[in-house]
N, C-alpha and C positions, 0 to 999 in steps of 0.2 A: 571504441572508435577514437581516432585521433581528434584533437581539438582544432577546428578550422580557424579559430581566432589565433592560436599559436602558429599555425602554418602561415597565416597572413602576416603576422609579426616577423616571422623568419624570413619571408621573401622581401619584406620591407627593409629589414636590417641588412640583408645581402645587397640590395640595390644601393643602400647608403655606403656600405663598406667598399663597394666597387666604384663609387663616385658617379653613379648613373641615376637618371631621374624618371625613367618610364619603363613600363612593361609592354611587350608586344606578344599577343596570343592569337593564334589562328583558331577561329571558331568554326568547326566543321558541321555543327548540328548534332554532334555526338555528346554523350554524357561526360566523357573525360575532359574535353575542351570546355564544356559548359561549366564544370566544377572549377577547373583551373582559372578560367577567366573571372569567375566569381570570387575566388580566393584573392586574385590580384586586385580586383576592385575593392575588396574588403581591406586591403592594406592601406588605402588612402592615396597610394602613388598613382600618378597619371597612367592610365591603362588604355592601350589600343586593342580593341577587340576586332579582329580582322577576318572578314569573310572573303574567301578566295575561290569563288565558283570557277570550275574548269570543266566545261561540259557536264555540269552537275545535274544529277537527277532532281527533279522539282521538289520532292519531299525533303531531301537533305538541305537544299537551299532554303526552303521555307523554315526548317528548324534552326538553321544558322541565323536567319533574319529574326526569328522569334527570340533567340538568345540575345542578339544584339539589342533589340528593342527593350527586352526585360532589363538588361544591364543598365542602359542609359536612363531608363525610367527610375531605377532604384539607386544608382550611384552617380554623383556629379563629376567624378574623376574619370569617367569612361568615355572614350571616343569610339564610336562604331564606324568602321571603315569597310567598304566593299570594293574589291578590285577584281574584275573578271579577267582571268588569265587565259581564257580559251583561245584567243587569237595568237597570243605569244606561243602557246603550246603548239598550235597548228603550224605556225611558221617553223618552229623547231623540228616538228615531225617530218616536214617535207624533205629535210636533209638526210633522213635515215629510213629509206624505203624498206630495208630488211629488218627493221626493229621488231622485237617480239612483243606480245601483249604485256608480259611481265616487265620488260625493260621500259616500255612506255608508261606503265602504271607507276614505276619507281621515278621516272622523269617528272611525272605530275607532282609527286611529293617533293622532289628536289627543287622544282620551279617554285612551289609554294614557300619552301624554306628560304630561297633567294629573295623572294618578295618580302618576307617577314624581316630578314636582315637588312634589306634596303630601308624599310620603315624604321627599324631600330637604329641604324646608322645615322639617320637623319634627325633622330629625336633623343639622343643619348639614352638609348633603350637596351633592355635585355630581352632576348627571345626566350619565352618561357615554354618548357616542354609540357606535353599533355599525356605522356605515356604512364601507364600504371605498372605495378610490380610484375604482374604476369607477363605483360608485353615486353617490358624493358629487361627483366632479369630472369624470366622463365623461358619463354619460347622465342624471344627476339623478334616479335611480330611488329616490325617497323622498318622503314627504309633507311639504310645507311646513308648519312649525309642528306637525308630528307627530313622526315619528322623526328629522326634521331639526332639532328643537328640543332642543338639548343644550348642555352647558357645556364639554365637552372631547371630542376625537375621537382616540383613540389609534391607530386603524388606518386613518384616512382617507388615509394615504399608502402603503397596502399594496394591491397587486392581489389579486384573489380567489384566484389560485393561490398567492400568498404566505400568505394566510390559511389555506388548507388545509394548506400545508407546516408552518407554525408550530403549528397545532392538532395535527397528527400528532406533532410533536416533543415537545409538552407532554402527549401521551397523553390528550387529550380523548376522551371516549367515541366509539368507532368508529361507533356508530349515528348520532350527530349529524354526524360528518364525512361519512358516506356518503349522508345524506339529501338528496334533491333540493332545491336552494335555493328558498325561497318566502317571500313577505312575510307570509303567513298572514292576509291581510285579506279573502279571498274564500271564501265557504262552499262553492264548488265545488272548492276545493283546487288552483286553478291555480298553476303554478310560475312562478318568475322567467323561465325560458326560454319558457313559454307567453305571458307578457306582453311580453317583449322581442323574441322571434323569433330569438334567438341564445343560444348558450351563453356562459358567462363567458369561456371561453378565446377564443371568436371576438370578443367585445366587447373584450377586452384587446388582441388583435391589431389590431383596427380603430382603437382608441385610439392605439396605437403608430404606425400608419400616418399618422393625422391629425396627431399632435403633431410628428412628424419629417418631415412633408411627403413621405412615401414613396408612390410610385405602386403600386396593387395589381397583382399579377402574374397573377391568374387571376379567373375569374368569381365564385368563392366569396368572394374578398377584396373584389371590387367590390361584391357584394351586402352583405357585412358592413359595409363602410364606408358604404354608402348607408343602411342601417338605423341604424347608430351616429349618423350625422349627423342623421337624422330625429328620434331621441329627444333628442339634445343640443339641437337647435333648439327643440323643443317645451318642454323643461324648463330652458332656460338662465336663465329668470327666477328660478328657485330658487337658482341658483349665483352670481348677481350681487347687489350691494348694492341695497337698496330705492331706487327712483328718488326723488329729492327735487328739487322745483322751487326754483331759486335766483333 
């Protein structure tokens, strides 16, 4: 497992080299943002842990609030901020009567990104990414210019199972660790597994098979690899540089 102290030192050193003096992290109530906000707090740098409810399901909002309270109780350098974006989103939505559910889900993510950068811009801050390796470099399970719009990504080289392990070691609240992973963008409460068709453990195994050119040994691995490749193909445009005509 990676050393959380070294990660905290790395992000602190990056902020100093950039000449900036704070971190801004959106805390969704999920394990990834809980871990990242904790690592930022451990750096000793001023950290804004920002809850951004947007027609949020109560259980997710409760977990976000729990993480904010846990951080401020444990670290003196953390400011817990809550900004409800529901009315801003509703006003935006009025102008697009033909929008699809997916486009509106992505708009929620982009609106949150805009809010985080507003806070960062007012506080000499860096927006800190919360995506893990499977999401960011495997299946591209994030919103382009939404939660993918960040300045630094401390856990983007960590598998989801590594995130859970580190979170347990840092004693992040158990309710957050045990909660089913979800991006929180859908009002029906669908989980990441509902959207991806696989658990993160299955996705990690498929990613390992693909990266190391290993043949699947059974039907479950064949199915996982097929689903992994489908998502990766569909989302590869997010992970590659923007095409430029030369």
